[in-house]
C-alpha atoms as an extended CHARMM CRD file, in Angstrom:
* protein
*
       115  EXT
         1         1  VAL       CA             21.6970000000        9.0740000000       -0.6470000000  PROA      1               0.0000000000
         2         2  GLN       CA             22.8330000000        6.2040000000        1.7660000000  PROA      2               0.0000000000
         3         3  LEU       CA             19.9170000000        4.7590000000        3.9930000000  PROA      3               0.0000000000
         4         4  VAL       CA             20.9340000000        3.3440000000        7.1020000000  PROA      4               0.0000000000
         5         5  GLU       CA             18.6970000000        0.3990000000        8.5050000000  PROA      5               0.0000000000
         6         6  SER       CA             19.2230000000       -0.9750000000       12.3940000000  PROA      6               0.0000000000
         7         7  GLY       CA             16.5810000000       -2.7830000000       14.4160000000  PROA      7               0.0000000000
         8         8  GLY       CA             16.6390000000       -6.2390000000       13.1200000000  PROA      8               0.0000000000
         9         9  GLY       CA             17.5840000000       -9.6260000000       15.2060000000  PROA      9               0.0000000000
        10        10  LEU       CA             16.2430000000      -12.6350000000       16.6060000000  PROA      10              0.0000000000
        11        11  VAL       CA             12.6080000000      -12.4980000000       17.8380000000  PROA      11              0.0000000000
        12        12  GLN       CA             10.3490000000      -15.9980000000       18.8310000000  PROA      12              0.0000000000
        13        13  SER       CA              7.4800000000      -16.3650000000       16.8270000000  PROA      13              0.0000000000
        14        14  GLY       CA              4.4990000000      -14.1230000000       18.3750000000  PROA      14              0.0000000000
        15        15  GLY       CA              7.2710000000      -11.4020000000       19.2800000000  PROA      15              0.0000000000
        16        16  SER       CA              7.3010000000       -7.7430000000       17.6660000000  PROA      16              0.0000000000
        17        17  LEU       CA             10.4400000000       -5.8430000000       16.0980000000  PROA      17              0.0000000000
        18        18  ARG       CA             10.6050000000       -2.8500000000       14.8110000000  PROA      18              0.0000000000
        19        19  LEU       CA             12.9650000000       -1.8540000000       12.2290000000  PROA      19              0.0000000000
        20        20  SER       CA             14.3230000000        1.9370000000       11.8380000000  PROA      20              0.0000000000
        21        21  CYS       CA             15.9980000000        3.7050000000        8.4020000000  PROA      21              0.0000000000
        22        22  THR       CA             17.3450000000        6.6890000000        8.2160000000  PROA      22              0.0000000000
        23        23  PRO       CA             18.4170000000        8.5920000000        4.9720000000  PROA      23              0.0000000000
        24        24  SER       CA             21.4960000000       10.9360000000        5.0490000000  PROA      24              0.0000000000
        25        25  ALA       CA             19.2400000000       13.3110000000        3.2510000000  PROA      25              0.0000000000
        26        26  ASN       CA             15.7030000000       14.9500000000        3.6960000000  PROA      26              0.0000000000
        27        27  ILE       CA             14.1500000000       12.8600000000        1.1100000000  PROA      27              0.0000000000
        28        28  PHE       CA             10.4950000000       12.0210000000        2.5300000000  PROA      28              0.0000000000
        29        29  SER       CA              8.9000000000       15.1580000000        0.8210000000  PROA      29              0.0000000000
        30        30  THR       CA             10.2940000000       13.9120000000       -3.0440000000  PROA      30              0.0000000000
        31        31  HSD       CA             10.5760000000       10.1830000000       -2.2650000000  PROA      31              0.0000000000
        32        32  SER       CA              8.2930000000        7.4200000000       -1.6190000000  PROA      32              0.0000000000
        33        33  MET       CA              9.6110000000        5.0710000000        0.9120000000  PROA      33              0.0000000000
        34        34  ALA       CA              9.4730000000        1.4750000000        1.4910000000  PROA      34              0.0000000000
        35        35  TRP       CA             10.6650000000       -1.3660000000        2.9940000000  PROA      35              0.0000000000
        36        36  TYR       CA             11.6860000000       -4.7040000000        1.2220000000  PROA      36              0.0000000000
        37        37  ARG       CA             12.4580000000       -8.2390000000        2.4670000000  PROA      37              0.0000000000
        38        38  GLN       CA             14.4950000000      -11.2660000000        0.4260000000  PROA      38              0.0000000000
        39        39  ARG       CA             15.0170000000      -14.5310000000        1.3540000000  PROA      39              0.0000000000
        40        40  GLY       CA             18.5140000000      -14.7760000000        0.4550000000  PROA      40              0.0000000000
        41        41  PRO       CA             21.2020000000      -13.8220000000       -1.8850000000  PROA      41              0.0000000000
        42        42  GLY       CA             19.9200000000      -13.7350000000       -5.3960000000  PROA      42              0.0000000000
        43        43  LYS       CA             16.0630000000      -13.9590000000       -4.6000000000  PROA      43              0.0000000000
        44        44  GLU       CA             13.8040000000      -11.5310000000       -5.5170000000  PROA      44              0.0000000000
        45        45  HSD       CA             13.2550000000       -8.2190000000       -3.1380000000  PROA      45              0.0000000000
        46        46  GLU       CA              9.6270000000       -8.8090000000       -2.0540000000  PROA      46              0.0000000000
        47        47  LEU       CA              7.8630000000       -5.8470000000       -1.3690000000  PROA      47              0.0000000000
        48        48  VAL       CA              6.0540000000       -5.3770000000        2.6290000000  PROA      48              0.0000000000
        49        49  ALA       CA              4.8760000000       -1.8530000000        2.5730000000  PROA      49              0.0000000000
        50        50  ARG       CA              5.5540000000        1.1050000000        0.8410000000  PROA      50              0.0000000000
        51        51  ILE       CA              4.8580000000        5.0030000000        2.4910000000  PROA      51              0.0000000000
        52        52  PHE       CA              4.3980000000        7.7110000000       -0.4680000000  PROA      52              0.0000000000
        53        53  SER       CA              5.2070000000       11.5450000000        0.2780000000  PROA      53              0.0000000000
        54        54  ASP       CA              1.6900000000       12.4480000000        0.8450000000  PROA      54              0.0000000000
        55        55  GLY       CA              1.5110000000        9.9980000000        3.5040000000  PROA      55              0.0000000000
        56        56  ARG       CA             -0.2360000000        7.2850000000        1.6180000000  PROA      56              0.0000000000
        57        57  THR       CA              0.6320000000        4.0400000000        2.5150000000  PROA      57              0.0000000000
        58        58  LEU       CA              0.6280000000        0.3880000000        0.5520000000  PROA      58              0.0000000000
        59        59  TYR       CA              0.9190000000       -3.1630000000        2.2980000000  PROA      59              0.0000000000
        60        60  ALA       CA              1.7230000000       -6.5970000000        0.6160000000  PROA      60              0.0000000000
        61        61  ASN       CA             -1.1380000000       -8.9630000000        1.5830000000  PROA      61              0.0000000000
        62        62  PHE       CA              1.1550000000      -10.9870000000        4.2200000000  PROA      62              0.0000000000
        63        63  ALA       CA              1.9980000000       -7.5320000000        5.9620000000  PROA      63              0.0000000000
        64        64  LYS       CA             -1.7280000000       -6.0400000000        6.3800000000  PROA      64              0.0000000000
        65        65  ASP       CA             -2.8450000000       -6.2960000000        9.7630000000  PROA      65              0.0000000000
        66        66  ARG       CA              0.5220000000       -7.2930000000       11.0250000000  PROA      66              0.0000000000
        67        67  PHE       CA              2.8890000000       -4.5200000000        9.9950000000  PROA      67              0.0000000000
        68        68  THR       CA              2.8930000000       -0.8970000000       10.3280000000  PROA      68              0.0000000000
        69        69  ILE       CA              5.0490000000        1.6310000000        8.0120000000  PROA      69              0.0000000000
        70        70  SER       CA              5.4520000000        4.7710000000        9.5290000000  PROA      70              0.0000000000
        71        71  ARG       CA              7.8610000000        7.9200000000        8.9620000000  PROA      71              0.0000000000
        72        72  ASP       CA              8.8230000000       10.7140000000       11.4060000000  PROA      72              0.0000000000
        73        73  ASP       CA              9.5440000000       13.6280000000        9.4020000000  PROA      73              0.0000000000
        74        74  ALA       CA             11.1030000000       15.6150000000       12.2840000000  PROA      74              0.0000000000
        75        75  ASN       CA             13.7670000000       13.0390000000       13.1210000000  PROA      75              0.0000000000
        76        76  ASN       CA             13.7190000000       12.2710000000        9.6130000000  PROA      76              0.0000000000
        77        77  THR       CA             13.0910000000        8.1110000000        9.9470000000  PROA      77              0.0000000000
        78        78  LEU       CA             11.6440000000        5.7310000000        8.7400000000  PROA      78              0.0000000000
        79        79  TYR       CA              9.7960000000        2.7880000000       10.7250000000  PROA      79              0.0000000000
        80        80  LEU       CA              8.4250000000       -0.7350000000       10.3940000000  PROA      80              0.0000000000
        81        81  GLN       CA              6.6760000000       -1.7690000000       13.2740000000  PROA      81              0.0000000000
        82        82  MET       CA              6.5050000000       -5.7110000000       12.9160000000  PROA      82              0.0000000000
        83        83  SER       CA              4.1420000000       -7.5440000000       15.2880000000  PROA      83              0.0000000000
        84        84  ARG       CA              2.8350000000      -10.9940000000       15.5790000000  PROA      84              0.0000000000
        85        85  LEU       CA              6.1290000000      -12.6490000000       13.5650000000  PROA      85              0.0000000000
        86        86  GLU       CA              5.8680000000      -16.0380000000       11.9100000000  PROA      86              0.0000000000
        87        87  PRO       CA              9.1170000000      -18.1040000000       11.3340000000  PROA      87              0.0000000000
        88        88  ASP       CA              8.2480000000      -17.3880000000        7.4090000000  PROA      88              0.0000000000
        89        89  ASP       CA              8.9480000000      -13.7120000000        8.0060000000  PROA      89              0.0000000000
        90        90  THR       CA             12.6600000000      -14.7670000000        8.6890000000  PROA      90              0.0000000000
        91        91  ARG       CA             14.3020000000      -12.2920000000        5.6610000000  PROA      91              0.0000000000
        92        92  VAL       CA             16.6830000000       -9.3850000000        5.1670000000  PROA      92              0.0000000000
        93        93  TYR       CA             14.7730000000       -6.3870000000        5.3300000000  PROA      93              0.0000000000
        94        94  TYR       CA             15.8600000000       -3.6810000000        3.1660000000  PROA      94              0.0000000000
        95        95  CYS       CA             14.7230000000        0.0700000000        3.2960000000  PROA      95              0.0000000000
        96        96  ASN       CA             14.2320000000        1.4060000000       -0.1930000000  PROA      96              0.0000000000
        97        97  ALA       CA             13.6100000000        5.1630000000       -1.3310000000  PROA      97              0.0000000000
        98        98  ALA       CA             12.2720000000        5.8640000000       -5.1850000000  PROA      98              0.0000000000
        99        99  ARG       CA             11.4520000000        8.6050000000       -7.0920000000  PROA      99              0.0000000000
       100       100  TYR       CA             11.0700000000        7.6600000000      -10.9330000000  PROA      100             0.0000000000
       101       101  GLN       CA             14.3920000000        6.3860000000      -11.7290000000  PROA      101             0.0000000000
       102       102  ASP       CA             16.2300000000        7.9890000000       -8.4820000000  PROA      102             0.0000000000
       103       103  VAL       CA             16.5140000000        4.4610000000       -6.5480000000  PROA      103             0.0000000000
       104       104  TYR       CA             18.1320000000        3.8820000000       -3.1320000000  PROA      104             0.0000000000
       105       105  TRP       CA             18.7880000000        1.1040000000       -1.1770000000  PROA      105             0.0000000000
       106       106  GLY       CA             20.1190000000        0.3840000000        2.3080000000  PROA      106             0.0000000000
       107       107  GLN       CA             22.0600000000       -2.2870000000        3.0670000000  PROA      107             0.0000000000
       108       108  GLY       CA             19.5550000000       -4.8260000000        4.7000000000  PROA      108             0.0000000000
       109       109  THR       CA             18.9650000000       -5.8920000000        8.1750000000  PROA      109             0.0000000000
       110       110  GLN       CA             18.7250000000       -9.4470000000        9.0930000000  PROA      110             0.0000000000
       111       111  VAL       CA             15.1560000000      -10.2270000000       11.1240000000  PROA      111             0.0000000000
       112       112  THR       CA             15.3000000000      -13.8580000000       12.2980000000  PROA      112             0.0000000000
       113       113  VAL       CA             12.0060000000      -15.4960000000       14.0650000000  PROA      113             0.0000000000
       114       114  SER       CA             12.5200000000      -18.5730000000       15.8270000000  PROA      114             0.0000000000
       115       115  SER       CA              9.6190000000      -21.3670000000       15.7430000000  PROA      115             0.0000000000
């Protein structure tokens, strides 16, 4: 399964961005989907938010009240709506799909927040 992300870019502090992730197969009913972020090469991936196959969501503390994970089952697309962005949100953001040992990653999309 390939995960194709889009929507990253440069935004000013306080602005908003919406990231999208489209899997090459219909996996929302079998896999939990998540967004992770990474500060730089070799750094650990940090969970941002996860949406389970039953629709439950989970957020990192820094993402609560600012970010919203959602999915459009009809269009097979996962989203991450980010608002009130801060310079410390500057990272590469990755889409992730997981079901037990069956794990897939997207190629990443850069989000840069200027002060």
